[in-house]
C-alpha positions as CSV (number, residue, x, y, z in Angstrom):
1,M,119.6,112.3,156.0
2,S,118.8,116.0,156.4
3,L,115.2,117.2,156.7
4,A,115.4,118.9,153.3
5,K,116.6,115.7,151.7
6,A,113.9,113.6,153.5
7,E,111.2,116.0,152.2
8,L,112.6,115.9,148.7
9,K,112.6,112.1,148.8
10,K,109.0,112.1,150.0
11,F,108.1,114.4,147.2
12,F,109.6,112.2,144.5
13,D,108.0,109.1,146.1
14,D,104.6,110.8,146.0
15,V,104.8,111.9,142.4
16,A,106.4,108.7,140.9
17,E,103.2,107.4,139.4
18,K,102.4,110.8,137.8
19,R,105.9,111.4,136.5
20,D,105.3,110.1,132.9
21,S,102.2,112.3,132.5
22,W,104.2,115.3,133.7
23,K,106.9,114.5,131.2
24,A,104.3,114.4,128.4
25,R,103.5,118.0,129.1
26,S,107.1,119.0,128.5
27,R,107.8,116.4,125.8
28,H,109.9,118.7,123.7
29,Y,112.4,119.2,126.6
30,H,112.6,115.5,127.3
31,S,112.9,114.6,123.7
32,T,115.7,117.1,123.2
33,L,117.5,115.7,126.3
34,K,117.3,112.2,124.9
35,K,118.7,113.3,121.6
36,I,121.6,115.1,123.3
37,A,122.4,112.0,125.4
38,R,122.2,109.7,122.4
39,F,124.6,112.1,120.5
40,Y,127.3,111.8,123.3
41,V,126.6,108.2,124.5
42,P,127.0,105.5,121.8
43,E,124.7,102.5,121.9
44,D,126.0,99.3,123.5
45,D,128.2,100.8,126.2
46,R,128.1,100.4,129.9
47,V,126.1,103.3,131.4
48,L,125.3,104.4,134.9
49,E,122.6,107.0,135.4
50,V,122.6,108.8,138.8
51,G,119.2,110.2,139.7
52,C,117.5,107.9,137.1
53,G,113.9,108.6,138.1
54,T,111.7,106.3,136.0
55,G,114.6,105.2,133.7
56,D,113.6,106.9,130.5
57,L,116.9,108.6,129.8
58,L,118.9,105.5,130.6
59,A,116.7,103.5,128.2
60,A,117.0,106.2,125.5
61,V,120.8,105.7,125.2
62,K,120.4,101.9,124.6
63,P,123.2,100.7,126.7
64,R,124.6,97.1,126.6
65,E,124.4,97.3,130.4
66,G,122.4,100.0,132.2
67,I,122.3,100.7,135.9
68,G,120.1,103.4,137.3
69,I,120.4,104.8,140.8
70,D,117.8,106.9,142.6
71,F,116.9,107.7,146.2
72,S,113.2,107.4,145.5
73,K,112.0,103.8,145.9
74,A,108.7,104.6,144.2
75,M,110.6,106.0,141.1
76,L,112.7,102.9,141.0
77,Q,109.6,100.7,141.1
78,V,108.2,102.5,138.0
79,A,111.6,102.2,136.3
80,K,111.8,98.5,137.0
81,Q,108.3,98.0,135.6
82,K,109.1,99.9,132.4
83,Y,112.7,98.7,131.8
84,S,113.2,95.2,133.3
85,E,116.3,94.8,131.2
86,F,118.2,97.3,133.3
87,E,119.3,97.2,136.9
88,F,117.9,99.8,139.2
89,I,119.4,100.4,142.6
90,Y,118.3,102.4,145.6
91,G,121.0,104.9,146.6
92,D,121.9,108.5,147.3
93,A,123.9,110.4,144.7
94,E,125.9,112.0,147.5
95,D,127.0,108.7,149.0
96,L,127.8,106.4,146.1
97,R,130.3,103.6,146.4
98,F,131.2,101.8,143.2
99,D,134.2,99.8,142.4
100,E,132.9,99.1,138.9
101,K,133.8,101.1,135.9
102,F,131.3,102.6,133.4
103,D,131.8,104.0,129.9
104,Y,129.4,106.8,130.7
105,I,127.8,108.3,133.8
106,L,124.7,110.4,133.3
107,F,123.7,113.2,135.7
108,S,120.6,114.8,134.3
109,D,118.1,117.0,136.1
110,L,119.9,116.1,139.3
111,V,122.5,118.7,140.3
112,G,120.0,121.3,141.5
113,Y,118.6,118.9,144.0
114,L,122.0,118.0,145.6
115,E,123.1,119.5,148.9
116,D,126.8,118.8,148.1
117,V,127.6,118.5,144.4
118,Q,131.3,117.8,145.1
119,K,130.3,114.6,147.0
120,A,128.2,113.4,144.1
121,V,130.9,113.8,141.5
122,S,133.9,112.7,143.4
């Protein structure tokens, strides 16, 4: 893991408990993001969210089966407490290995943090 990625991971681990209060300050943005996701992702499908943070967007699309991946263990802990009905997995967006198929894959507020976008989407 590069130094920059390690520092980013530490940042997200450190702010995980405060994330929901930060989101409340920009609730219009996050509300709009959820509306857009629900428009494109029908309920009851199988959804993977890469860079899921605390799991709010994944929960908003109401999947039949939802899996969230994040490289912040602290964010995943918050997500698991909030949404125990979904599976949350520790992993790096630039090093994913899935043999499974999903109806939809969400990448939201993630691309700007990636060192190699091509790795994440291929």
